[in-house]
PALUM-408837 format. One record per residue (C-alpha): residue number from 1; x, y, z. Coordinates in nm, 2 decimals. Layout:
BEGIN
+-----+--------+--------+--------+
! num !      X !      Y !      Z !
+-----+--------+--------+--------+
! NUM !      X !      Y !      Z !
...
+-----+--------+--------+--------+
This chain:
BEGIN
+-----+--------+--------+--------+
! num !      X !      Y !      Z !
+-----+--------+--------+--------+
!   1 !  16.27 !  10.22 !  10.53 !
!   2 !  15.89 !  10.28 !  10.53 !
!   3 !  15.90 !  10.37 !  10.16 !
!   4 !  16.08 !  10.05 !  10.07 !
!   5 !  15.84 !   9.85 !  10.28 !
!   6 !  15.54 !  10.01 !  10.11 !
!   7 !  15.69 !   9.94 !   9.77 !
!   8 !  15.73 !   9.58 !   9.86 !
!   9 !  15.37 !   9.55 !   9.97 !
!  10 !  15.25 !   9.71 !   9.65 !
!  11 !  15.46 !   9.48 !   9.44 !
!  12 !  15.36 !   9.17 !   9.63 !
!  13 !  14.99 !   9.25 !   9.64 !
!  14 !  14.96 !   9.40 !   9.29 !
!  15 !  14.70 !   9.14 !   9.19 !
!  16 !  14.50 !   9.23 !   9.50 !
!  17 !  14.49 !   9.60 !   9.40 !
!  18 !  14.37 !   9.50 !   9.05 !
!  19 !  14.10 !   9.28 !   9.21 !
!  20 !  13.97 !   9.58 !   9.41 !
!  21 !  13.99 !   9.80 !   9.11 !
!  22 !  13.79 !   9.55 !   8.90 !
!  23 !  13.52 !   9.51 !   9.16 !
!  24 !  13.49 !   9.88 !   9.22 !
!  25 !  13.46 !   9.94 !   8.85 !
!  26 !  13.18 !   9.67 !   8.83 !
!  27 !  12.98 !   9.84 !   9.11 !
!  28 !  13.02 !  10.18 !   8.94 !
!  29 !  12.91 !  10.03 !   8.61 !
!  30 !  12.59 !   9.88 !   8.76 !
!  31 !  12.50 !  10.21 !   8.94 !
!  32 !  12.53 !  10.41 !   8.62 !
!  33 !  12.36 !  10.15 !   8.39 !
!  34 !  12.02 !  10.32 !   8.38 !
!  35 !  12.13 !  10.66 !   8.49 !
!  36 !  12.42 !  10.76 !   8.27 !
!  37 !  12.51 !  10.54 !   7.97 !
!  38 !  12.83 !  10.74 !   7.90 !
!  39 !  12.96 !  10.68 !   8.26 !
!  40 !  12.86 !  10.31 !   8.23 !
!  41 !  13.06 !  10.29 !   7.91 !
!  42 !  13.37 !  10.43 !   8.08 !
!  43 !  13.34 !  10.20 !   8.39 !
!  44 !  13.29 !   9.90 !   8.16 !
!  45 !  13.62 !   9.98 !   7.99 !
!  46 !  13.77 !  10.01 !   8.34 !
!  47 !  13.64 !   9.66 !   8.42 !
!  48 !  13.79 !   9.52 !   8.10 !
!  49 !  14.12 !   9.69 !   8.17 !
!  50 !  14.14 !   9.54 !   8.52 !
!  51 !  14.06 !   9.20 !   8.37 !
!  52 !  14.33 !   9.23 !   8.10 !
!  53 !  14.59 !   9.34 !   8.36 !
!  54 !  14.49 !   9.04 !   8.56 !
!  55 !  14.52 !   8.82 !   8.25 !
!  56 !  14.71 !   8.54 !   8.44 !
!  57 !  14.39 !   8.46 !   8.64 !
!  58 !  14.15 !   8.55 !   8.37 !
!  59 !  14.28 !   8.36 !   8.07 !
!  60 !  14.28 !   8.01 !   8.23 !
!  61 !  13.91 !   8.06 !   8.31 !
!  62 !  13.79 !   8.21 !   7.99 !
!  63 !  13.99 !   7.99 !   7.75 !
!  64 !  13.78 !   7.69 !   7.85 !
!  65 !  13.45 !   7.87 !   7.84 !
!  66 !  13.23 !   7.78 !   7.54 !
!  67 !  13.06 !   8.12 !   7.54 !
!  68 !  13.39 !   8.30 !   7.47 !
!  69 !  13.45 !   8.09 !   7.16 !
!  70 !  13.09 !   8.12 !   7.04 !
!  71 !  13.15 !   8.49 !   7.06 !
!  72 !  13.46 !   8.47 !   6.85 !
!  73 !  13.27 !   8.25 !   6.60 !
!  74 !  12.98 !   8.50 !   6.58 !
!  75 !  13.23 !   8.79 !   6.53 !
!  76 !  13.40 !   8.61 !   6.25 !
!  77 !  13.07 !   8.53 !   6.09 !
!  78 !  12.95 !   8.89 !   6.11 !
!  79 !  13.26 !   9.00 !   5.91 !
!  80 !  13.19 !   8.73 !   5.65 !
!  81 !  12.82 !   8.83 !   5.63 !
!  82 !  12.92 !   9.19 !   5.58 !
!  83 !  13.17 !   9.10 !   5.31 !
!  84 !  12.91 !   8.89 !   5.12 !
!  85 !  12.64 !   9.16 !   5.15 !
!  86 !  12.88 !   9.42 !   5.01 !
!  87 !  12.98 !   9.19 !   4.73 !
!  88 !  12.62 !   9.12 !   4.64 !
!  89 !  12.51 !   9.49 !   4.67 !
!  90 !  12.82 !   9.71 !   4.61 !
!  91 !  12.62 !  10.03 !   4.57 !
!  92 !  12.41 !   9.98 !   4.88 !
!  93 !  12.48 !  10.21 !   5.19 !
!  94 !  12.54 !   9.96 !   5.47 !
!  95 !  12.69 !  10.06 !   5.80 !
!  96 !  12.84 !   9.73 !   5.88 !
!  97 !  13.13 !   9.83 !   6.12 !
!  98 !  12.89 !  10.00 !   6.36 !
!  99 !  12.64 !   9.72 !   6.35 !
! 100 !  12.91 !   9.46 !   6.41 !
! 101 !  13.02 !   9.65 !   6.72 !
! 102 !  12.66 !   9.67 !   6.85 !
! 103 !  12.58 !   9.31 !   6.79 !
! 104 !  12.91 !   9.20 !   6.95 !
! 105 !  12.80 !   9.36 !   7.27 !
! 106 !  12.56 !   9.07 !   7.35 !
! 107 !  12.87 !   8.89 !   7.47 !
! 108 !  13.00 !   9.18 !   7.68 !
! 109 !  12.86 !   9.03 !   8.00 !
! 110 !  13.16 !   8.80 !   8.03 !
! 111 !  13.38 !   9.06 !   8.21 !
! 112 !  13.11 !   9.13 !   8.46 !
! 113 !  13.06 !   8.76 !   8.51 !
! 114 !  13.43 !   8.73 !   8.58 !
! 115 !  13.43 !   9.01 !   8.84 !
! 116 !  13.13 !   8.86 !   9.02 !
! 117 !  13.32 !   8.54 !   9.06 !
! 118 !  13.00 !   8.35 !   9.15 !
! 119 !  13.01 !   8.52 !   9.49 !
! 120 !  12.66 !   8.56 !   9.63 !
! 121 !  12.76 !   8.87 !   9.83 !
! 122 !  12.88 !   9.04 !   9.52 !
! 123 !  12.57 !   8.93 !   9.32 !
! 124 !  12.33 !   9.08 !   9.57 !
! 125 !  12.53 !   9.40 !   9.59 !
! 126 !  12.49 !   9.42 !   9.21 !
! 127 !  12.12 !   9.35 !   9.23 !
! 128 !  12.07 !   9.61 !   9.50 !
! 129 !  12.27 !   9.88 !   9.32 !
! 130 !  12.10 !   9.78 !   8.99 !
! 131 !  11.76 !   9.83 !   9.16 !
! 132 !  11.87 !  10.18 !   9.28 !
! 133 !  11.99 !  10.27 !   8.93 !
! 134 !  11.66 !  10.14 !   8.78 !
! 135 !  11.45 !  10.35 !   9.01 !
! 136 !  11.64 !  10.67 !   8.93 !
! 137 !  11.64 !  10.59 !   8.56 !
! 138 !  11.26 !  10.54 !   8.55 !
! 139 !  11.21 !  10.86 !   8.75 !
! 140 !  11.43 !  11.05 !   8.50 !
! 141 !  11.27 !  10.88 !   8.20 !
! 142 !  10.92 !  11.01 !   8.26 !
! 143 !  10.80 !  11.36 !   8.18 !
! 144 !  10.65 !  11.45 !   8.52 !
! 145 !  10.47 !  11.76 !   8.39 !
! 146 !  10.20 !  11.50 !   8.31 !
! 147 !  10.20 !  11.37 !   8.67 !
! 148 !   9.82 !  11.36 !   8.69 !
! 149 !   9.79 !  11.14 !   8.38 !
! 150 !  10.07 !  10.93 !   8.51 !
! 151 !   9.88 !  10.86 !   8.84 !
! 152 !   9.59 !  10.75 !   8.62 !
! 153 !   9.80 !  10.50 !   8.44 !
! 154 !   9.78 !  10.68 !   8.11 !
! 155 !  10.06 !  10.67 !   7.85 !
! 156 !  10.26 !  11.00 !   7.88 !
! 157 !  10.57 !  11.14 !   7.70 !
! 158 !  10.91 !  11.00 !   7.79 !
! 159 !  11.24 !  11.19 !   7.80 !
! 160 !  11.42 !  10.87 !   7.68 !
! 161 !  11.38 !  10.50 !   7.60 !
! 162 !  11.05 !  10.38 !   7.45 !
! 163 !  10.73 !  10.29 !   7.63 !
! 164 !  10.76 !   9.92 !   7.58 !
! 165 !  11.13 !   9.93 !   7.69 !
! 166 !  11.03 !  10.12 !   8.00 !
! 167 !  10.76 !   9.86 !   8.06 !
! 168 !  11.02 !   9.58 !   8.03 !
! 169 !  11.25 !   9.73 !   8.29 !
! 170 !  10.97 !   9.81 !   8.53 !
! 171 !  10.83 !   9.46 !   8.50 !
! 172 !  11.18 !   9.32 !   8.58 !
! 173 !  11.20 !   9.55 !   8.88 !
! 174 !  10.85 !   9.43 !   9.01 !
! 175 !  10.95 !   9.07 !   8.95 !
! 176 !  11.27 !   9.12 !   9.16 !
! 177 !  11.07 !   9.28 !   9.45 !
! 178 !  10.82 !   8.99 !   9.45 !
! 179 !  11.07 !   8.71 !   9.42 !
! 180 !  11.36 !   8.84 !   9.61 !
! 181 !  11.16 !   9.06 !   9.85 !
! 182 !  11.13 !   8.80 !  10.13 !
! 183 !  11.51 !   8.83 !  10.18 !
! 184 !  11.46 !   9.20 !  10.26 !
! 185 !  11.15 !   9.19 !  10.47 !
! 186 !  11.20 !   8.87 !  10.67 !
! 187 !  11.21 !   8.95 !  11.04 !
! 188 !  11.56 !   8.95 !  11.18 !
! 189 !  11.51 !   9.05 !  11.55 !
! 190 !  11.42 !   9.42 !  11.55 !
! 191 !  11.10 !   9.59 !  11.46 !
! 192 !  11.29 !   9.91 !  11.42 !
! 193 !  11.45 !   9.77 !  11.10 !
! 194 !  11.17 !   9.54 !  11.00 !
! 195 !  10.90 !   9.80 !  10.95 !
! 196 !  11.12 !  10.03 !  10.73 !
! 197 !  11.21 !   9.73 !  10.51 !
! 198 !  10.84 !   9.66 !  10.47 !
! 199 !  10.77 !  10.02 !  10.37 !
! 200 !  11.06 !  10.02 !  10.12 !
! 201 !  10.94 !   9.69 !   9.96 !
! 202 !  10.58 !   9.82 !   9.94 !
! 203 !  10.70 !  10.15 !   9.78 !
! 204 !  10.92 !   9.97 !   9.53 !
! 205 !  10.64 !   9.73 !   9.43 !
! 206 !  10.38 !  10.01 !   9.38 !
! 207 !  10.63 !  10.23 !   9.19 !
! 208 !  10.73 !   9.96 !   8.95 !
! 209 !  10.37 !   9.86 !   8.89 !
! 210 !  10.26 !  10.22 !   8.82 !
! 211 !  10.55 !  10.24 !   8.56 !
! 212 !  10.42 !   9.92 !   8.40 !
! 213 !  10.07 !  10.08 !   8.36 !
! 214 !  10.22 !  10.40 !   8.23 !
! 215 !  10.40 !  10.21 !   7.96 !
! 216 !  10.07 !  10.09 !   7.82 !
! 217 !  10.26 !   9.79 !   7.67 !
! 218 !  10.02 !   9.51 !   7.61 !
! 219 !  10.31 !   9.28 !   7.53 !
! 220 !  10.45 !   9.34 !   7.88 !
! 221 !  10.10 !   9.30 !   8.04 !
! 222 !  10.06 !   8.96 !   7.87 !
! 223 !  10.40 !   8.86 !   7.98 !
! 224 !  10.32 !   8.94 !   8.34 !
! 225 !  10.00 !   8.74 !   8.32 !
! 226 !  10.18 !   8.44 !   8.17 !
! 227 !  10.51 !   8.44 !   8.36 !
! 228 !  10.45 !   8.59 !   8.70 !
! 229 !  10.19 !   8.34 !   8.84 !
! 230 !  10.40 !   8.02 !   8.80 !
! 231 !  10.71 !   8.18 !   8.93 !
! 232 !  10.53 !   8.33 !   9.24 !
! 233 !  10.36 !   8.00 !   9.31 !
! 234 !  10.70 !   7.82 !   9.29 !
! 235 !  10.86 !   8.08 !   9.52 !
! 236 !  10.59 !   8.11 !   9.79 !
! 237 !  10.48 !   7.74 !   9.78 !
! 238 !  10.83 !   7.65 !   9.87 !
! 239 !  10.84 !   7.89 !  10.16 !
! 240 !  10.51 !   7.75 !  10.29 !
! 241 !  10.60 !   7.39 !  10.28 !
! 242 !  10.96 !   7.41 !  10.40 !
! 243 !  11.01 !   7.36 !  10.77 !
! 244 !  11.33 !   7.58 !  10.78 !
! 245 !  11.11 !   7.88 !  10.69 !
! 246 !  10.84 !   7.84 !  10.96 !
! 247 !  10.96 !   8.14 !  11.16 !
! 248 !  10.96 !   8.36 !  10.85 !
! 249 !  10.61 !   8.29 !  10.74 !
! 250 !  10.43 !   8.50 !  10.99 !
! 251 !  10.66 !   8.79 !  10.92 !
! 252 !  10.59 !   8.76 !  10.55 !
! 253 !  10.21 !   8.73 !  10.57 !
! 254 !  10.13 !   9.09 !  10.65 !
! 255 !  10.37 !   9.24 !  10.40 !
! 256 !  10.24 !   9.01 !  10.13 !
! 257 !   9.89 !   9.12 !  10.19 !
! 258 !   9.99 !   9.49 !  10.19 !
! 259 !  10.17 !   9.45 !   9.86 !
! 260 !   9.88 !   9.26 !   9.70 !
! 261 !   9.63 !   9.52 !   9.82 !
! 262 !   9.85 !   9.81 !   9.70 !
! 263 !   9.88 !   9.66 !   9.35 !
! 264 !   9.51 !   9.59 !   9.33 !
! 265 !   9.43 !   9.95 !   9.43 !
! 266 !   9.66 !  10.09 !   9.17 !
! 267 !   9.51 !   9.87 !   8.90 !
! 268 !   9.15 !   9.97 !   9.00 !
! 269 !   9.25 !  10.33 !   9.00 !
! 270 !   9.38 !  10.30 !   8.64 !
! 271 !   9.11 !  10.07 !   8.52 !
! 272 !   8.98 !  10.32 !   8.25 !
! 273 !   9.32 !  10.35 !   8.08 !
! 274 !   9.38 !   9.98 !   8.10 !
! 275 !   9.04 !   9.90 !   7.94 !
! 276 !   9.10 !  10.16 !   7.66 !
! 277 !   9.43 !  10.02 !   7.58 !
! 278 !   9.31 !   9.66 !   7.57 !
! 279 !   9.02 !   9.75 !   7.34 !
! 280 !   9.23 !   9.94 !   7.09 !
! 281 !   9.31 !   9.81 !   6.74 !
! 282 !   9.03 !   9.55 !   6.77 !
! 283 !   8.99 !   9.54 !   6.39 !
! 284 !   9.36 !   9.45 !   6.34 !
! 285 !   9.32 !   9.15 !   6.57 !
! 286 !   9.02 !   9.03 !   6.37 !
! 287 !   9.22 !   9.06 !   6.04 !
! 288 !   9.50 !   8.85 !   6.19 !
! 289 !   9.25 !   8.59 !   6.30 !
! 290 !   9.13 !   8.57 !   5.94 !
! 291 !   9.50 !   8.54 !   5.82 !
! 292 !   9.47 !   8.86 !   5.61 !
! 293 !   9.78 !   9.03 !   5.48 !
! 294 !   9.64 !   9.37 !   5.40 !
! 295 !   9.43 !   9.64 !   5.55 !
! 296 !   9.62 !   9.68 !   5.88 !
! 297 !   9.67 !  10.01 !   6.06 !
! 298 !  10.00 !  10.20 !   6.03 !
! 299 !  10.07 !  10.20 !   6.41 !
! 300 !  10.08 !   9.96 !   6.70 !
! 301 !   9.98 !   9.60 !   6.65 !
! 302 !   9.88 !   9.66 !   6.29 !
! 303 !  10.22 !   9.80 !   6.17 !
! 304 !  10.40 !   9.51 !   6.35 !
! 305 !  10.20 !   9.26 !   6.13 !
! 306 !  10.30 !   9.46 !   5.82 !
! 307 !  10.66 !   9.47 !   5.92 !
! 308 !  10.67 !   9.10 !   5.99 !
! 309 !  10.53 !   9.03 !   5.64 !
! 310 !  10.79 !   9.26 !   5.49 !
! 311 !  11.07 !   9.11 !   5.69 !
! 312 !  10.97 !   8.75 !   5.59 !
! 313 !  10.98 !   8.85 !   5.23 !
! 314 !  11.33 !   9.01 !   5.27 !
! 315 !  11.46 !   8.69 !   5.45 !
! 316 !  11.34 !   8.47 !   5.16 !
! 317 !  11.55 !   8.68 !   4.92 !
! 318 !  11.87 !   8.59 !   5.11 !
! 319 !  11.79 !   8.31 !   5.35 !
! 320 !  12.13 !   8.15 !   5.41 !
! 321 !  12.37 !   8.44 !   5.49 !
! 322 !  12.13 !   8.72 !   5.52 !
! 323 !  12.16 !   9.09 !   5.42 !
! 324 !  12.45 !   9.17 !   5.66 !
! 325 !  12.47 !   9.32 !   6.01 !
! 326 !  12.43 !   9.67 !   5.88 !
! 327 !  12.14 !   9.61 !   5.65 !
! 328 !  11.89 !   9.89 !   5.60 !
! 329 !  11.55 !   9.75 !   5.69 !
! 330 !  11.35 !  10.08 !   5.70 !
! 331 !  10.99 !  10.03 !   5.61 !
! 332 !  10.66 !  10.21 !   5.70 !
! 333 !  10.87 !  10.49 !   5.86 !
! 334 !  11.02 !  10.24 !   6.11 !
! 335 !  11.40 !  10.17 !   6.14 !
! 336 !  11.35 !   9.80 !   6.24 !
! 337 !  11.11 !   9.52 !   6.21 !
! 338 !  10.98 !   9.52 !   6.57 !
! 339 !  11.07 !   9.16 !   6.60 !
! 340 !  11.42 !   9.07 !   6.72 !
! 341 !  11.41 !   8.71 !   6.60 !
! 342 !  11.30 !   8.81 !   6.25 !
! 343 !  11.55 !   9.09 !   6.25 !
! 344 !  11.83 !   8.85 !   6.32 !
! 345 !  11.72 !   8.61 !   6.05 !
! 346 !  11.70 !   8.89 !   5.79 !
! 347 !  12.04 !   9.03 !   5.88 !
! 348 !  12.24 !   8.71 !   5.95 !
! 349 !  12.04 !   8.44 !   5.77 !
! 350 !  12.01 !   8.08 !   5.88 !
! 351 !  12.38 !   8.04 !   5.96 !
! 352 !  12.40 !   8.34 !   6.19 !
! 353 !  12.07 !   8.26 !   6.35 !
! 354 !  12.20 !   7.91 !   6.43 !
! 355 !  12.50 !   8.06 !   6.61 !
! 356 !  12.28 !   8.28 !   6.82 !
! 357 !  12.06 !   7.98 !   6.90 !
! 358 !  12.37 !   7.81 !   7.04 !
! 359 !  12.43 !   8.13 !   7.24 !
! 360 !  12.08 !   8.12 !   7.39 !
! 361 !  12.12 !   7.75 !   7.47 !
! 362 !  12.45 !   7.82 !   7.66 !
! 363 !  12.28 !   8.09 !   7.86 !
! 364 !  11.99 !   7.86 !   7.96 !
! 365 !  12.22 !   7.57 !   8.03 !
! 366 !  12.44 !   7.78 !   8.26 !
! 367 !  12.13 !   7.88 !   8.46 !
! 368 !  12.01 !   7.52 !   8.50 !
! 369 !  12.36 !   7.39 !   8.57 !
! 370 !  12.40 !   7.65 !   8.85 !
! 371 !  12.08 !   7.54 !   9.02 !
! 372 !  12.12 !   7.16 !   8.97 !
! 373 !  12.47 !   7.19 !   9.13 !
! 374 !  12.34 !   7.40 !   9.42 !
! 375 !  12.55 !   7.69 !   9.33 !
! 376 !  12.26 !   7.93 !   9.29 !
! 377 !  11.98 !   7.99 !   9.55 !
! 378 !  11.63 !   7.91 !   9.44 !
! 379 !  11.49 !   8.26 !   9.46 !
! 380 !  11.77 !   8.40 !   9.24 !
! 381 !  11.72 !   8.12 !   8.99 !
! 382 !  11.34 !   8.19 !   8.97 !
! 383 !  11.41 !   8.56 !   8.92 !
! 384 !  11.66 !   8.50 !   8.64 !
! 385 !  11.42 !   8.26 !   8.47 !
! 386 !  11.15 !   8.53 !   8.48 !
! 387 !  11.40 !   8.79 !   8.34 !
! 388 !  11.50 !   8.56 !   8.05 !
! 389 !  11.13 !   8.48 !   7.98 !
! 390 !  11.01 !   8.84 !   7.99 !
! 391 !  11.31 !   8.95 !   7.77 !
! 392 !  11.24 !   8.68 !   7.52 !
! 393 !  10.87 !   8.78 !   7.50 !
! 394 !  10.97 !   9.15 !   7.47 !
! 395 !  11.20 !   9.06 !   7.17 !
! 396 !  10.90 !   8.91 !   6.99 !
! 397 !  10.74 !   9.25 !   6.94 !
! 398 !  11.04 !   9.49 !   6.95 !
! 399 !  11.41 !   9.52 !   6.85 !
! 400 !  11.65 !   9.68 !   7.10 !
! 401 !  11.95 !   9.46 !   7.08 !
! 402 !  12.16 !   9.74 !   6.93 !
! 403 !  12.03 !  10.02 !   7.16 !
! 404 !  12.28 !  10.13 !   7.43 !
! 405 !  12.03 !  10.11 !   7.73 !
! 406 !  11.94 !   9.75 !   7.64 !
! 407 !  12.30 !   9.65 !   7.59 !
! 408 !  12.40 !   9.78 !   7.93 !
! 409 !  12.10 !   9.61 !   8.09 !
! 410 !  12.19 !   9.28 !   7.93 !
! 411 !  12.56 !   9.30 !   8.04 !
! 412 !  12.43 !   9.31 !   8.40 !
! 413 !  12.17 !   9.03 !   8.37 !
! 414 !  12.38 !   8.81 !   8.15 !
! 415 !  12.67 !   8.85 !   8.39 !
! 416 !  12.47 !   8.74 !   8.69 !
! 417 !  12.32 !   8.44 !   8.52 !
! 418 !  12.65 !   8.32 !   8.37 !
! 419 !  12.90 !   8.38 !   8.65 !
! 420 !  12.83 !   8.04 !   8.82 !
! 421 !  12.90 !   7.85 !   8.50 !
! 422 !  13.21 !   8.05 !   8.42 !
! 423 !  13.36 !   7.94 !   8.76 !
! 424 !  13.22 !   7.58 !   8.73 !
! 425 !  13.57 !   7.43 !   8.77 !
! 426 !  13.63 !   7.62 !   9.10 !
! 427 !  13.52 !   7.48 !   9.43 !
! 428 !  13.32 !   7.68 !   9.68 !
! 429 !  13.62 !   7.85 !   9.85 !
! 430 !  13.78 !   8.18 !   9.89 !
! 431 !  14.04 !   8.12 !   9.61 !
! 432 !  13.77 !   8.15 !   9.34 !
! 433 !  13.60 !   8.44 !   9.51 !
! 434 !  13.31 !   8.23 !   9.62 !
! 435 !  13.37 !   8.22 !   9.99 !
! 436 !  13.02 !   8.34 !  10.08 !
! 437 !  12.77 !   8.06 !  10.11 !
! 438 !  12.42 !   8.13 !  10.00 !
! 439 !  12.10 !   8.06 !  10.19 !
! 440 !  11.84 !   7.83 !  10.05 !
! 441 !  11.58 !   8.09 !   9.98 !
+-----+--------+--------+--------+
């Protein structure tokens, strides 16, 4: 009798079991994103499998989603672009199938957005687990045999990733601590838990900032100077002027001063390496100011100028449909053009670029829709705006859209930013998985 009863429960609640399986797979994916790409790939397939098994709930939501159909349009266009490229250059060695798969992954955030279900509890679980994964990934990334140089903020060898990529991830971690940190360190009734939260926040901010200095990425440094101040002003000005946060202000004052002092001390300690990096390649900047097209160095900023000139010439040869997703754009001993926007234009032409512009507009619209309809809290909204802006600036001087670590990172960020719009037709209730109300931080 007990066996029959158990079988009845499993049959009745089969969808519930798949729901749990999908959410557990999502958490495992986020934990492994920056630690083990192979494990992240397996857990992503588990997410997709749970979603497909739960197709009766998934399909009604996804079939009305514009991002889903833009993804299908872009996939079809990539096959067309590859066919035209092979027809125009039958003897060329293009690896179009692999490139099509890699570029398709910019839409892979949709399964994660589905399993988040615009639920704030799930979203902050993902952010917390993602932060843990990022810290471990950054620690593993650095060759700590050069620990003394690392403490001085000098560029040291990495075991994986690139320096500018590490700088991007570390800057996003720092932005998360500064924007979302008040949720962690606000006083909740016990100094025994409040003080450890302050120490944890201080350690995270200092660690991420040190990793940014080690990256020696001027692009990331400029991005921080341009993007952080307005976002921090919008975040903390809101806390200062809002009556509902009066009790929180005094508990945020001391931690804010400690974090600011720690970051200043780290920057002063690494002043020599910062100054050397900023003064490098001065002659290349002068040539660019004079609009010269020759004489640039074969590294750093100089080679980026040369690659951009080369890429623009390649684009003019096939401006409409491009050279295909698997085009070989090696030049100056570099495998790509160090400019994601130009890379997309060269590979996919004006038509493919227009589709990806629609893709970007949908992402931005989803973010502003969620905030204007009070589905997303203010601090999360500011954080995602900063993430999008820093990533957009990063893409101006580098190309990582087809790299595994960047694709996994974008699945997480894109899923968080898009989940609210995906469930836009659902009311804020438990049926849509959005039973947890958010605070107005």
